[in-house]
C-alpha positions, -999 to 999 in steps of 0.1 A, spaced: -6 -446 44 -3 -460 9 28 -470 -10 33 -466 -47 2 -469 -68 -6 -470 -104 -18 -437 -121 -23 -450 -156 -45 -422 -169 -18 -396 -168 3 -394 -199 41 -398 -192 46 -376 -223 43 -339 -219 23 -328 -250 24 -295 -267 26 -262 -248 61 -255 -262 54 -218 -266 39 -214 -231 67 -234 -216 92 -212 -234 75 -181 -220 79 -195 -185 115 -204 -190 123 -169 -204 107 -154 -173 129 -177 -151 160 -164 -169 150 -128 -164 142 -135 -127 176 -151 -123 191 -117 -134 172 -99 -107 141 -88 -125 109 -101 -108 84 -118 -131 47 -122 -128 26 -146 -149 -11 -155 -150 -21 -188 -165 -57 -192 -175 -77 -220 -191 -108 -240 -188 -110 -268 -163 -90 -298 -174 -71 -280 -201 -37 -288 -185 -27 -258 -163 -15 -279 -134 6 -302 -157 22 -271 -173 31 -257 -139 45 -291 -128 67 -293 -159 80 -258 -154 86 -261 -117 105 -294 -122 127 -276 -147 132 -247 -124 143 -269 -96 167 -286 -119 182 -251 -126 186 -245 -88 155 -224 -82 135 -229 -49 99 -237 -57 71 -228 -32 37 -241 -42 4 -230 -27 -31 -238 -37 -64 -220 -29 -84 -242 -6 -121 -247 -11 -143 -259 17 -178 -261 5 -182 -226 -10 -157 -210 15 -121 -201 8 -95 -202 36 -79 -168 43 -45 -165 27 -43 -203 23 -20 -204 -8 4 -179 7 6 -197 40 13 -229 22 39 -214 0 56 -196 29 58 -229 48 74 -245 17 100 -216 17 106 -221 54 113 -258 48 137 -251 19 154 -220 33 148 -219 70 178 -196 78 171 -171 50 134 -168 58 141 -163 95 166 -135 87 142 -119 62 114 -119 88 136 -107 117 120 -80 137 85 -84 121 77 -120 132 46 -109 152 31 -93 121 41 -120 96 28 -147 119 -7 -137 106 3 -155 74 28 -180 89 18 -189 125 50 -209 129 69 -175 132 52 -168 166 22 -152 182 7 -123 162 4 -89 180 -30 -80 195 -43 -45 195 -66 -20 178 -73 -27 141 -69 2 117 -68 10 80 -30 4 79 -31 -31 93 -37 -51 62 -16 -28 40 12 -32 65 10 -70 64 10 -69 26 41 -46 25 60 -68 50 51 -99 29 65 -82 -2 97 -72 16 100 -108 30 98 -123 -5 122 -97 -19 148 -104 8 146 -142 4 148 -138 -33 179 -115 -31 202 -145 -30 181 -174 -43 158 -177 -73 123 -184 -60 93 -196 -79 61 -188 -61 32 -208 -77 -4 -202 -66 -30 -225 -81 -68 -223 -84 -72 -185 -80 -109 -190 -90 -113 -203 -54 -93 -176 -38 -107 -157 -8 -108 -119 -11 -78 -114 12 -57 -137 -10 -68 -117 -41 -59 -84 -25 -25 -97 -14 -17 -111 -48 -27 -78 -64 -5 -59 -40 25 -81 -47 22 -80 -85 19 -42 -84 48 -35 -60 75 -62 -64 105 -44 -80 136 -64 -69 146 -99 -63 151 -131 -82 114 -140 -81 88 -156 -103 52 -153 -92 27 -174 -113 -9 -181 -106 -35 -203 -124 -72 -200 -126 -101 -215 -145 -112 -192 -172 -145 -209 -178 -155 -203 -142 -150 -165 -144 -185 -154 -151 -195 -117 -152 -200 -114 -115 -171 -137 -104 -150 -119 -77 -118 -128 -96 -129 -109 -127 -121 -73 -114 -86 -85 -103 -79 -99 -138 -91 -67 -154 -69 -47 -130 -38 -69 -137 -44 -67 -175 -36 -30 -172 -1 -37 -158 25 -41 -184 47 -61 -161 24 -91 -161 24 -119 -187 -10 -135 -193 -11 -170 -208 -44 -185 -220 -41 -223 -226 -60 -235 -256 -73 -270 -261 -52 -296 -279 -55 -301 -317 -59 -335 -332 -22 -343 -335 -16 -333 -298 -46 -355 -287 -30 -384 -307 3 -380 -289 -15 -378 -255 -35 -409 -261 -4 -427 -273 14 -418 -241 -15 -431 -220 -18 -463 -239 19 -468 -244 13 -476 -281 1 -458 -312 -37 -456 -312 -59 -464 -342 -69 -433 -362 -106 -440 -357 -102 -441 -320 -82 -408 -320 -109 -392 -341 -136 -403 -318 -118 -392 -286 -109 -359 -302 -144 -352 -313 -158 -362 -279 -133 -343 -258 -130 -313 -281 -93 -313 -272 -97 -309 -234 -66 -327 -220 -84 -341 -189 -113 -355 -209 -89 -370 -234 -74 -390 -205 -108 -401 -192 -120 -411 -227 -88 -429 -235 -89 -449 -203 -126 -456 -208 -120 -469 -243 -90 -490 -232 -112 -506 -205 -139 -515 -231 -163 -486 -227 -176 -468 -258 -164 -432 -261 -200 -421 -265 -212 -442 -236 -229 -413 -217 -249 -382 -226 -225 -359 -208 -188 -358 -199 -199 -353 -163 -217 -386 -164 -185 -401 -178 -166 -390 -147 -192 -406 -125 -191 -438 -145 -154 -440 -136 -163 -435 -99 -191 -460 -100 -168 -486 -115 -149 -487 -82 -158 -510 -53 -185 -497 -30 -160 -489 -1 -139 -469 -25 -170 -450 -37 -180 -443 -1 -146 -429 7 -147 -408 -24 -180 -393 -14 -166 -384 20 -135 -367 5 -156 -348 -20 -175 -330 9 -144 -324 31 -128 -298 9 -99 -295 -15 -77 -318 6 -87 -340 35 -62 -351 61 -59 -389 66 -67 -389 103 -98 -367 98 -109 -389 70 -105 -419 92 -126 -403 119 -154 -394 95 -154 -427 75 -156 -448 107 -140 -478 89 -115 -502 103 -80 -490 93 -73 -519 69 -107 -514 52 -101 -477 49 -67 -482 34 -80 -508 10 -108 -484 -1 -82 -456 -6 -59 -478 -26 -88 -487 -49 -97 -450 -54 -60 -441 -60 -54 -469 -84 -85 -458 -104 -69 -423 -106 -99 -408 -88 -80 -398 -56 -43 -389 -52 -21 -384 -21 -19 -347 -12 15 -330 -19 24 -330 18 18 -367 21 -7 -362 50 -40 -366 32 -59 -372 0 -75 -351 -27 -92 -358 -60 -68 -361 -88 -89 -334 -106 -114 -310 -92 -138 -318 -120 -143 -353 -106 -147 -339 -70 -174 -315 -82 -192 -343 -101 -192 -366 -70 -202 -337 -47 -230 -327 -70 -243 -363 -70 -247 -363 -32 -283 -361 -19 -291 -331 3 -295 -351 35 -263 -370 27 -243 -338 23 -255 -323 56 -248 -356 74 -213 -357 61 -207 -321 72 -220 -330 106 -196 -359 109 -167 -337 99 -177 -311 124 -181 -336 152 -148 -352 144 -130 -319 144 -147 -308 177 -136 -341 193 -100 -337 182 -90 -302 170 -55 -315 161 -69 -333 131 -63 -303 109 -37 -275 109 -43 -249 136 -46 -220 111 -74 -238 93 -93 -252 123 -118 -224 130 -127 -217 94 -133 -254 85 -153 -261 117 -175 -231 109 -180 -243 74 -188 -278 84 -214 -268 110 -230 -242 86 -234 -268 59 -247 -293 84 -276 -268 89 -272 -267 127 -277 -231 137 -270 -238 174 -236 -252 166 -229 -230 136 -234 -196 152 -206 -198 178 -183 -216 153 -188 -189 127 -182 -162 152 -150 -179 163 -139 -181 126 -146 -144 123 -123 -136 152 -96 -157 136 -100 -139 103 -98 -105 121 -66 -117 138 -51 -124 105 -62 -91 90 -84 -110 66 -112 -85 69 -131 -95 38 -135 -130 52 -143 -116 86 -171 -95 70 -185 -125 51 -185 -146 83 -202 -119 103 -229 -116 77 -233 -154 80 -236 -150 118 -263 -124 114 -281 -148 90 -279 -175 118 -288 -152 146 -325 -156 147 -323 -193 138 -301 -201 168 -318 -209 201 -320 -181 227 -302 -204 251 -272 -204 228 -272 -167 222 -273 -159 259 -241 -179 264 -222 -157 239 -201 -129 253 -187 -97 236 -153 -104 252 -150 -135 231 -162 -123 197 -164 -85 196 -137 -59 202 -144 -28 182 -172 -14 204 -157 -6 239 -175 -19 270 -183 16 283 -194 6 318 -208 -29 312 -190 -61 322 -180 -78 289 -176 -111 308 -212 -112 319 -231 -91 293 -246 -112 265 -235 -106 229 -260 -85 210 -270 -83 174 -257 -47 175 -223 -60 184 -222 -80 152 -233 -50 132 -204 -30 148 -178 -56 140 -192 -59 104 -191 -22 99 -155 -19 109 -145 -50 89 -162 -36 58 -143 -3 62 -110 -20 67 -113 -43 37 -125 -16 14 -161 -27 12 -173 8 23 -207 6 6 -216 -26 25 -202 -11 57 -223 21 52 -255 0 48 -247 -19 79 -241 13 98 -274 28 87 -292 -4 97 -276 -2 132 -286 35 136 -322 26 126 -323 -1 153 -309 23 178 -337 49 172 -358 28 196 -331 25 222 -318 50 248 -281 42 241 -264 75 232 -229 61 235 -235 32 211 -254 56 187 -225 81 189 -200 53 181 -220 43 149 -222 80 138 -183 82 140 -181 51 119 -206 67 94 -184 98 93 -153 78 83 -173 59 56 -188 91 42 -153 105 39 -139 73 24 -167 72 -2 -160 108 -11 -196 118 -2 -188 146 21 -164 158 47 -179 138 76 -185 168 99 -223 164 101 -219 129 114 -192 140 139 -213 169 152 -242 145 157 -219 122 178 -207 151 198 -243 161 207 -250 126 218 -221 124 243 -224 159 256 -228 159 293 -221 121 297 -193 109 320 -159 100 306 -158 68 285 -137 54 256 -165 62 231 -166 98 245 -128 101 242 -129 88 206 -156 112 196 -137 141 210 -104 129 194 -121 125 161 -137 160 163 -103 176 172 -85 158 144 -111 168 119 -110 204 131 -72 205 129 -74 196 92 -104 216 83 -111 244 108 -83 248 134 -91 271 162 -100 274 199 -129 248 197 -105 222 182 -79 229 209 -106 225 236 -118 192 220 -82 179 218 -75 187 255 -107 170 266 -100 140 244 -65 136 260 -81 140 295 -109 115 289 -87 89 272 -62 90 301 -90 86 326 -104 54 309 -70 40 299 -74 43 261 -37 46 253 -40 46 215 -67 73 215 -47 93 240 -15 91 219 -33 103 187 -52 130 207 -19 143 221 -4 145 186 -34 165 175 -32 187 206 5 194 201 -1 205 165 -30 228 175 -9 243 203 18 252 178 -8 268 156 -20 288 185 14 302 192 25 278 220 53 265 199 77 249 225 49 234 246 32 219 215 63 205 201 72 190 235 39 171 234 46 158 200 82 148 207 70 129 239 44 110 219 69 101 192 94 87 217 66 67 236 51 51 206 84 41 191 94 25 224 61 6 225 61 -3 188 26 12 181 30 11 143 0 33 133 10 61 157 47 57 149 37 65 113 15 95 122 41 109 147 68 109 120 45 126 95 29 152 118 58 163 139 81 171 110 53 188 92 47 211 122 85 218 124 85 228 88 55 249 95 75 271 119 106 271 97 127 245 115 135 226 83 168 210 93 152 196 124 123 183 103 146 165 79 164 146 107 131 132 120 119 124 85 150 104 77 144 84 109 107 81 99 117 65 66 137 39 84 110 31 109 81 30 84 101 10 60 109 -16 86 73 -17 98 57 -19 64 38 14 68 38 22 31 13 51 30 29 67 61 63 63 43 48 81 13 36 110 34 71 112 49 86 114 15 62 143 5 70 162 38 107 156 31 104 171 -3 88 202 12 116 206 38 144 199 12 129 226 -10 131 251 19 167 241 24 176 246 -12 183 209 -19 161 208 -49 174 177 -67 169 156 -36 135 172 -31 124 162 -66 135 126 -59 116 127 -26 84 140 -43 86 113 -69 90 87 -42 59 101 -25 39 95 -57 53 61 -63 49 48 -27 15 64 -19 -15 42 -16 -39 71 -11 -45 104 -28 -28 126 -2 8 118 -9 2 118 -46 -13 153 -44 14 167 -20 42 152 -42 27 168 -73 25 201 -56 62 200 -47 71 191 -82 49 219 -96 67 244 -72 101 232 -85 90 234 -121 77 270 -117 109 281 -99 130 266 -127 109 282 -154 93 249 -167 58 263 -170 42 235 -190 55 209 -165 42 230 -136 8 231 -152 8 193 -156 18 187 -120 -7 212 -107 -35 193 -126 -22 161 -109 -24 177 -75 -59 191 -80 -72 157 -93 -56 138 -64 -75 159 -38 -108 162 -55 -137 185 -44 -155 163 -18 -135 170 13 -118 205 12 -90 211 36 -68 242 40 -36 221 38 -48 209 3 -67 239 -10 -43 267 -1 -12 252 -18 -33 245 -49 -45 282 -49 -9 294 -44 2 273 -74 -28 285 -95 -19 321 -88 18 315 -95 11 296 -128 -13 323 -140 13 350 -132 40 330 -150 17 327 -181 8 364 -180 -28 358 -170 -31 384 -142 -69 385 -143 -70 347 -136 -45 352 -107 -67 380 -92 -98 358 -96 -82 329 -77 -69 353 -50 -104 368 -46 -119 334 -42 -94 325 -16 -96 357 4 -134 354 4 -130 320 22 -105 334 46 -75 318 63 -84 297 94 -62 299 124 -31 279 120 -29 281 82 -2 308 81 23 284 67 2 282 35 -13 317 37 19 337 38 34 322 6 0 327 -12 -2 364 -2 34 368 -12 28 353 -46 -2 375 -52 17 407 -41 47 397 -63 24 392 -93 9 427 -88 44 443 -83 57 425 -115 27 438 -135 29 473 -122 41 488 -155 13 471 -175 -15 496 -183 -41 468 -183 -32 459 -146 -41 494 -132 -78 488 -130 -86 469 -97 -50 470 -84 -58 491 -54 -86 468 -43 -63 438 -47 -35 453 -27 -59 464 0 -72 428 2 -37 414 5 -28 439 32 -60 434 52 -55 396 52 -18 399 61 -27 420 92 -49 391 105 -22 364 101 0 354 130 38 359 129 48 339 160 77 322 142 107 340 127 100 325 92 65 340 91 77 373 106 102 374 77 74 366 52 52 394 67 81 419 60 85 404 25 48 408 17 48 444 28 79 451 7 63 436 -24 32 457 -17 54 488 -16 70 477 -48 36 473 -64 29 509 -54 62 522 -67 75 529 -32 102 503 -29 133 515 -9 166 499 0 158 502 37 127 481 33 144 454 14 174 455 37 152 446 66 137 417 46 172 404 38 182 407 74 152 387 85 159 358 60 197 356 65 195 333 96 167 311 84 186 287 61 163 292 31 187 299 3 162 304 -25 141 328 -5 172 347 5 184 349 -31 151 364 -42 151 391 -15 188 398 -22 179 403 -58 152 428 -48 175 447 -25 201 449 -53 174 462 -77 164 488 -52 200 499 -45 207 503 -82 179 529 -86 198 561 -84 226 545 -65 260 558 -57 293 539 -61 291 524 -26 256 511 -33 267 497 -67 294 476 -50 269 463 -24 244 456 -52 270 438 -72 278 415 -43 241 408 -37 235 401 -73 265 377 -75 252 358 -44 216 356 -58 229 346 -93 251 319 -78 224 303 -58 199 305 -87 223 288 -110 231 261 -84 194 254 -79 185 256 -116 161 285 -108 164 299 -144 139 328 -140 158 342 -111 192 336 -127 181 353 -159 166 382 -140 199 387 -120 219 384 -152 198 409 -170 199 434 -141 237 430 -139 241 437 -176 218 467 -175 239 481 -145 271 469 -161 280 449 -131 300 416 -134 283 387 -118 316 368 -113 346 381 -94 376 391 -116 399 361 -118 432 365 -102 462 343 -109 468 321 -80 473 285 -68 451 257 -81 421 248 -61 430 229 -29 402 204 -36 410 183 -67 372 176 -71 366 213 -75 393 214 -102 374 187 -121 342 207 -120 323 182 -98 293 195 -79 290 185 -42 264 159 -52 286 144 -79 314 143 -54 292 122 -31 282 99 -59 319 95 -71 329 85 -35 303 57 -36 313 47 -72 349 45 -60 338 22 -31 323 -2 -57 286 5 -51 259 0 -77 235 27 -88 208 11 -66 230 12 -35 241 48 -43 204 58 -45 197 42 -12 227 59 5 219 93 -9 180 91 -8 177 96 -45 162 74 -73 184 49 -92 176 69 -124 190 101 -108 221 82 -96 226 69 -131 224 105 -145 250 117 -119 273 88 -129 271 97 -166 279 133 -158 309 122 -137 323 100 -165 320 129 -189 338 154 -166 366 129 -158 369 119 -195 366 82 -188 344 55 -203 335 34 -173 330 32 -136 363 13 -130 382 41 -147 364 67 -127 373 49 -95 409 47 -106 410 84 -112 395 91 -78 421 68 -61 450 83 -82 441 119 -73 434 110 -36 400 125 -37 387 105 -7 403 92 25 407 55 25 382 51 53 355 67 32 360 41 5 353 11 26 325 -7 8 293 -14 27 269 -43 21 266 -52 -16 240 -29 -32 
């Protein structure tokens, strides 16, 4: 390799950019304080982006930051998947090997897709969560590494970035919230034409307030003068500066080129274009140096020395001499890792590459491909397949290019780079007819295709088909979000299959089409599923058959649960077990368990679901782990076992967080909010619902979280807030794919909001629409609250003359629907009694005996708000013509209801209980008797149970963020609790509060032991 060489065209003086450099330094300061920073640096080619980054990163290193640089790699017109992130993570691993290993612990198999040095990546079925999981784990990795060290992650040349790199960068910039981290990226603004793939990302990031955007302008005349003086090491003549400024228009790179050209005796106006000026510099080198420059130009952004030697076919001394000439001329420069060479500026490389003759370009690509085939170790292992495919493709050799492109597509799939996989598969389809038949016959599905199961054929002997490529492309398109392209590919495959008697493959493509139709919001997908079912009907068991049945059962569970869905789920489990399709079997068993519970087989159904949960956790099947911890607690909540549900949900949060299953985590938060509402832990429920909305990547958790917040707002009398949340929930779900689990809660909230606003006709209209649609089997968890709300609205409006017309018809409709709903769980049996009691109240027939039975039914259920409501109704009934004994009982019931309502913040119920107590002249608080002070000092201070928990953690020295993590609340809520505590204790700071807690002995010493720093 070369020693020190002269690079005379680079100015030793850093010119201008004071404001931009100040912005970068300010970002570094904020990052050092624990606030992640994101910056985008744009500017035309040659304007000085790289020099600015170099100056900033050098200063950052001087201040103790760890700098990880990564550049987007261009090979011909192809970008390497995740190249800048892989390079940057390698740099982090070199700088902080122990810290990165600790941060990646437990997820090495997944993170190896970005950093192969961590180990072998896990094989298995690819699903929609795969790429999102990789992105989430990468974000967590960076946050953990940056917890103790300030890290600058610099990604250059985003205009060359592959789609997967763009998606990962977007994810990081949207989700990073903690850590001493600066993420900056550069791009060429003059390359970003209207259809450039980076343009949508820039528009998206512009909408984020957390991102700073810097656009580098060209130098003015004074800055050009200072730059030329730095290059020439003396003050230039004004005329020369004027000429260079006019010719370069202030572009820093062209200033350098023109200054050197003038210094070497060339006129600044020597050529008709600046591109020609660059070539004049190249053509001024000796011929061997020009030859090597042309080879490097076609090899990619960086060419390894050994690969260059193999392609150049020069004696080593001659090669080194040619390289020294190119480096001394500032045309080439050693690569940052010291293992290869690259052009000092990409503008020069592009000019040299554009000057190659077509035959010369294809010949060089062939040489690169032959060298790499002969010795695969010439390039890094994670780049080998992609580069070989690119070289053979640009060598215009279809026989060699087709298998190489297919191999690269497999590597892209393994890394979850589905956008690159799709592009490569489309290239393979382009090459398919051009490749000789003898080559195609040697290709096997087992080597290149995995999404379509063998289904009876031997994958080791069966030739790869064009339909196999279409299948891989359809799935890759769906997984990378290119659903429109994937749908077109699927339609093309189905047209080709019209002439073939292949029902299994046809059914498989119809299932793919169903998923795409649903993903594109163009329908519910059932027509496509039904078509697939007809195609496999009567065929022997196969993996495709099992997948069709499992898909149909899952769809029916969500849309039309009933006997047919149960039968499909049972057959899916049976078929999947027979053909050894473990993932399909696990998912089908979860579906089967839920449907069994809906059908009344509660213990057996839950047993299935618990077994699946335990199995997939033990096997580490991430996608099914997420689903099992969403569905099982949801089913438990559906039968009133809320405490049991919360325990599983807490464990689910731990597992999905560790596995990077962000959307499953969001669903768990929304289910947790629902169970916490049932248990009367409303503040925690509000935090959980907010987390569901913040963490969710899809509409479902957003809608479910909004519904929970709307319920809480209504129960607390915050009607405008409830309306806002209801609108959010309705918008999240949309009209294209109606499901009872979405639609019925929305209808319930619509009726409740209309009743709260005194719009009884609107409430009745919504009820009529819902009753007309009916309640499918298994939807009682949503149907009973809806019927209860409608009956309550009618009973509350009984005294209104305008409500008389139509009331009888409404009540009959509610009663008729209630008779058809199942009551196989105690919670729904209690709701049935409650609905009937409200119907009696609506008819003026309410009696203490009726309400007493309802109270008795709710007392063992652990649902404090529901119990408070029915106690209030019983008290109201007792006070109608009551004797003294009934008054005492009513007073106690009112006190209990009022206490719970005030604790929960349920203002309408608290106000109603208070008003009833005043009318009946009943005290809602027991008469105070002199006696000893409260045994619990915290009670004497007026602290709530939640504030007591927070104070214990404050006394242990925890931050608000750590308190939030410990108590599963948001940092903002923790801050509010701390402020309330300081007020109640009469102190001004956390230290004083901790001192009061210690002095009063509020907590045993063992409870104050601090955990890890929060």
